[in-house]
C-alpha positions in Angstrom: 4.7 10.9 -26.0 7.5 9.3 -24.1 6.7 7.5 -20.9 7.2 9.5 -17.8 9.1 7.6 -15.1 9.3 8.6 -11.5 12.9 9.3 -10.4 13.9 9.4 -6.8 17.5 10.4 -6.1 19.3 8.1 -3.7 22.7 9.8 -3.7 22.0 12.0 -0.8 20.8 15.1 -2.7 17.4 15.0 -1.0 19.0 15.7 2.3 19.8 19.2 1.1 16.2 20.1 0.4 15.2 23.4 2.1 13.0 22.9 5.2 12.5 19.2 4.4 9.7 17.9 6.7 9.0 14.5 8.2 6.8 13.6 5.2 9.6 14.3 2.7 12.3 12.7 4.9 10.3 9.5 5.1 9.0 9.3 1.5 12.3 10.2 -0.2 14.8 8.7 2.2 14.1 6.8 5.4 11.7 4.3 3.9 14.5 2.9 1.8 16.9 2.4 4.8 19.8 4.1 2.9 19.9 1.2 0.3 19.7 2.4 -3.4 19.2 -1.1 -4.7 16.3 -1.6 -2.3 14.9 1.8 -3.2 14.7 0.7 -6.9 13.0 -2.6 -6.0 10.6 -0.7 -3.8 9.7 1.8 -6.4 9.3 -0.9 -9.1 6.6 -2.5 -6.9 4.9 0.8 -6.2 4.5 1.3 -10.0 2.2 -1.7 -9.9 0.1 0.2 -7.4 0.2 3.3 -9.6 -1.1 1.3 -12.6 -3.8 -0.3 -10.4 -5.0 3.2 -9.4 -4.9 4.6 -12.9 -6.5 1.5 -14.5 -9.3 1.2 -11.9 -12.4 2.5 -13.8 -11.0 6.0 -14.3 -11.6 6.1 -18.0 -9.2 9.0 -18.5 -9.4 10.8 -21.8 -7.5 13.4 -23.7 -7.6 16.8 -22.0 -8.7 15.4 -18.6 -7.8 17.1 -15.4 -6.6 14.8 -12.7 -6.2 15.8 -9.0 -3.7 13.6 -7.1 -4.4 14.2 -3.4 -1.4 13.5 -1.2 0.8 13.4 -4.3 3.9 12.7 -2.3 6.8 11.9 -4.7 4.6 12.2 -7.7 4.2 8.5 -8.4 0.6 8.7 -9.6 0.6 12.2 -11.0 3.5 11.7 -13.3 2.2 8.3 -14.4 -1.1 10.0 -15.4 0.5 12.4 -17.8 0.8 9.7 -20.5 -2.9 8.9 -20.2 -4.5 12.3 -20.6 -3.0 13.5 -23.8 -1.0 16.7 -24.5 -3.7 19.0 -23.3 -4.4 17.1 -20.0 -3.3 18.5 -16.7 -2.4 17.1 -13.3 -2.8 18.9 -10.1 -0.4 17.7 -7.4 -1.8 18.3 -3.9 0.0 17.7 -0.7 0.4 18.9 2.9 4.2 18.9 2.4 5.7 21.9 0.7 9.0 20.0 0.5 7.3 17.2 -1.5 5.6 19.7 -3.8 8.9 21.4 -4.4 10.3 17.9 -5.3 7.5 17.3 -7.8 7.9 20.8 -9.2 11.6 20.0 -9.8 10.8 16.7 -11.5 8.2 18.4 -13.7 10.8 20.9 -14.9 13.3 18.2 -15.6 10.9 16.4 -17.9 9.6 19.6 -19.5 6.1 19.1 -18.1 5.7 22.2 -15.9 3.0 23.7 -18.1 0.8 20.7 -17.6 1.3 20.5 -13.9 -0.1 22.5 -11.0 1.0 22.3 -7.4 -1.3 23.0 -4.5 -0.5 22.9 -0.7 -3.7 21.4 0.9 -5.0 18.7 3.1 -7.2 15.9 1.8 -10.0 17.0 4.1 -9.7 20.6 3.1 -9.1 21.2 -0.6 -10.3 24.8 -0.6 -7.7 26.1 -3.1 -9.5 23.9 -5.7 -12.9 25.1 -7.0 -16.1 23.1 -7.1 -16.7 20.8 -10.1 -13.3 21.4 -11.8 -11.5 18.0 -12.1 -12.3 14.9 -14.0 -10.6 12.4 -11.6 -9.3 12.3 -8.0 -6.7 9.8 -7.0 -4.9 8.8 -3.8 -2.3 6.3 -2.7 -2.0 5.6 1.0 -3.4 9.0 2.0 -6.6 8.4 3.9 -4.6 6.3 6.4 -3.2 9.7 7.7 -6.6 11.5 7.7 -8.6 11.4 10.9 -11.7 13.0 9.3 -12.2 10.7 6.4 -15.8 11.7 5.9 -14.6 15.3 5.2 -12.0 14.0 2.7 -14.6 12.1 0.8 -16.9 15.2 0.7 -14.0 17.3 -0.6 -13.3 14.7 -3.3 -16.9 14.9 -4.3 -17.0 18.7 -4.3 -14.1 19.2 -6.6 -15.1 16.5 -9.1 -17.2 17.5 -12.1 -20.5 15.6 -12.5 -19.5 12.3 -14.1 -16.0 12.4 -12.6 -14.5 9.5 -10.8 -12.3 8.7 -7.8 -9.7 5.9 -7.7 -8.1 5.3 -4.4 -5.5 2.9 -3.0 -5.4 2.4 0.8 -3.7 -0.2 3.0 -6.0 -2.0 5.4 -3.7 -2.1 8.3 -6.1 -3.7 10.8 -5.7 -7.0 8.9 -3.1 -9.2 10.7 -2.6 -6.5 13.3 -2.4 -9.0 16.2 -0.4 -11.7 14.4 3.4 -12.1 14.8 5.5 -12.2 11.7 8.1 -14.4 13.4 8.1 -16.9 16.2 8.9 -14.7 19.1 8.3 -17.2 21.9 11.8 -17.0 23.4 11.7 -13.2 23.6 7.9 -12.8 24.0 8.4 -10.3 26.9 10.5 -8.0 24.8 8.4 -8.4 21.7 5.3 -7.5 23.6 7.0 -4.4 25.1 8.0 -3.3 21.7 4.5 -3.8 20.3 3.0 -2.0 23.3 5.4 0.9 22.7 4.2 1.4 19.1 0.5 1.0 20.1 0.9 3.8 22.6 2.0 5.9 19.7 -0.7 4.7 17.3 -3.7 3.2 19.3 -5.5 0.8 17.0 -9.0 2.2 17.9 -8.0 5.8 17.5 -5.2 6.3 15.0 -6.2 7.1 11.4 -4.0 4.3 10.1 -5.8 1.6 12.0 -9.3 2.8 12.9 -11.0 1.7 9.6 -11.3 -1.2 7.2 -12.6 -1.7 3.7 -16.3 -1.6 4.9 -15.7 1.8 6.3 -14.3 3.1 3.0 -17.4 2.0 1.2 -19.7 3.5 3.8 -17.9 6.9 3.6 -18.1 6.7 -0.2 -21.8 5.9 -0.3 -22.7 8.4 2.4 -21.1 11.2 0.4 -23.2 10.5 -2.6 -20.9 8.5 -4.9 -22.4 5.8 -7.0 -21.1 2.9 -9.1 -18.9 2.0 -6.1 -16.4 -0.8 -6.7 -13.9 -2.0 -4.1 -11.3 -4.7 -4.8 -9.7 -6.1 -1.6 -6.4 -7.9 -1.9 -5.2 -10.1 1.0 -1.8 -11.7 1.1 -0.5 -14.3 3.5 3.0 -15.3 2.2 6.4 -16.4 3.4 8.7 -13.6 4.5 11.6 -12.8 2.3 15.2 -12.4 3.7 16.0 -8.9 4.9 19.3 -7.4 6.0 19.0 -6.7 9.7 20.6 -3.3 9.7 18.3 -2.0 6.9 15.1 -3.4 8.5 16.0 -1.9 11.9 16.6 1.5 10.3 13.2 1.9 8.5 10.3 3.6 10.3 7.0 2.0 9.4 5.6 5.4 8.6 6.4 9.1 9.0 4.8 9.3 12.5 6.9 6.7 14.3 10.5 5.9 15.1 12.5 3.1 13.5 12.7 -0.2 15.3 16.3 0.6 16.2 15.3 3.9 17.7 12.4 2.3 19.6 14.6 -0.4 21.0 17.2 2.1 22.2 14.4 3.9 24.1 12.8 0.9 25.8 15.4 -1.9 26.0 18.6 -2.1 28.0 21.7 -3.1 26.1 21.4 -6.7 27.4 17.7 -6.8 26.3 18.5 -5.4 22.9 21.3 -8.0 22.4 18.9 -10.8 23.4 16.2 -9.6 21.1 18.7 -9.3 18.2 20.2 -12.7 18.8 16.8 -14.3 18.4 15.3 -12.3 15.6 18.2 -11.4 13.4 19.0 -14.9 12.0 15.3 -15.5 11.4 14.8 -12.2 9.6 18.0 -12.7 7.4 17.0 -16.2 6.6 13.5 -15.2 5.5 11.6 -17.2 8.1 8.2 -16.1 9.2 4.9 -15.1 7.6 3.8 -11.8 6.1 0.1 -10.8 6.3 -1.1 -7.7 4.6 -4.2 -6.3 2.9 -5.0 -3.3 0.7 -8.0 -2.0 -1.2 -8.6 -0.3 -4.5 -11.7 1.8 -4.4 -13.4 3.4 -7.4 -16.6 5.4 -7.6 -18.5 7.9 -9.7 -20.0 11.3 -9.0 -23.4 11.2 -10.7 -24.4 13.6 -13.4 -27.4 14.6 -11.3 -26.9 14.7 -7.5 -29.1 12.3 -5.5 -29.7 12.7 -1.8 -27.1 11.1 0.4 -28.0 8.4 2.9 -28.0 10.9 5.8 -30.1 13.4 3.9 -32.6 10.7 2.9 -33.1 9.8 6.5 
């Protein structure tokens, strides 16, 4: 079977989607900053994440049913079709109807509609999917948007067949949270105001993107009843790469926050914005600075016979 490759249009067609929501706008457009070359580079890197999820102890076989929760643009779901044989099926689940429509369109383009199902549901409430019906559950950067992570893990457990597995990828955004990427000393007052602005929108101790770490993921997993838990934590501290100023300023960090340009327009005067740009732009475009990031791959098994959870065992 020919390899299925994710295709994201960068010619403006996505802007015509009916009732496109913030999730679709960010995932299909704004995270690329309007730069088709950058979009391709970005997606090439994400394919490494896709392969990491699908290779992490899933043991997919012919005829398997895979549920991709928070399927988004279909990166993992379409990548799984090669691995589950001609009778295998992928269920694309997402809160965004626009993204499900996008995936449905891609499935039709590659003549895979009969092997794909599309379900509008939240990770913490997968009621449209029956108990014990899927062989694998995958996510990519989904739990960072879920406040009730314990319920999400219980739902993953519920829909899995005994002997089924989860394979999840989640950024650990708390890592390096207080570090500065660039030397901001000459504009420390402005940089701190901008940081404070974003932290009011996403408080580190309360926002789902920031209120957990790798230990919390394992704890949720074990408390739910999963066994054979394996978490691989990846931490990177590396030199920054050069970035065009205009593109970097136009990209929101996630669907729930404004872009840096929008934030600066809200909290800075014109003089302050000019001073901030005069300091940061040459450093950003020269690739000065340090990037710190962390992410985790988590895999686990639903046992053939259910054992008491930690909470049930007392």
